[in-house]
C-alpha positions in Angstrom: 89.2 88.0 126.6 92.1 89.9 128.0 93.4 92.9 125.4 96.6 92.6 124.1 99.2 95.5 123.6 98.7 95.9 120.0 95.0 96.1 120.7 96.0 98.8 122.7 98.0 100.6 120.2 95.6 100.7 117.7 93.0 102.2 119.5 95.3 105.1 120.9 96.4 105.6 117.0 92.9 105.8 115.9 91.8 108.5 118.3 95.7 110.5 118.2 94.9 110.4 114.0 91.6 111.6 114.4 92.2 114.5 116.7 95.5 115.6 114.5 93.0 115.3 111.2 90.0 117.9 113.1 88.2 115.2 113.1 85.1 114.0 115.1 83.9 110.3 115.5 81.0 111.3 113.4 82.9 113.0 110.5 84.9 109.4 109.8 82.2 106.9 110.4 80.6 109.2 107.7 83.7 108.7 105.6 83.8 104.9 105.9 80.2 104.5 106.0 79.4 102.8 109.5 78.1 103.8 112.2 79.6 106.4 114.1 78.6 103.3 117.3 80.9 100.9 115.4 84.0 103.4 114.9 83.8 104.6 118.7 83.7 100.5 119.6 87.0 100.9 117.4 88.6 103.5 119.6 87.6 101.9 122.6 88.7 98.1 122.3 84.9 97.1 122.5 85.8 95.8 118.6 88.9 95.8 116.1 88.6 96.8 113.1 88.8 94.6 110.1 91.5 94.1 107.7 89.3 96.2 105.1 88.2 98.9 107.7 92.0 98.7 108.4 93.4 99.8 104.9 90.2 102.5 104.7 91.6 103.7 107.8 94.6 104.4 106.6 93.8 105.4 103.3 91.6 108.4 105.4 94.7 108.9 107.5 97.2 108.8 104.6 99.2 107.2 106.6 100.8 102.7 106.1 99.6 99.7 107.4 102.9 97.9 108.8 103.2 94.3 110.5 
């Protein structure tokens, strides 16, 4: 399945927000209650976060989700 530009944007944004926050993937995964490998998949595009997980990520990084 081909990736679209919005998926690339999510991946880049997740990595950027994590690094700006001074966190490693393990920290974010622990905060979200998921495995580090699951979070890694979000950043690499293997899977996309669910709407619920996007909401949790937005809370973690203190940002809004705009559509």
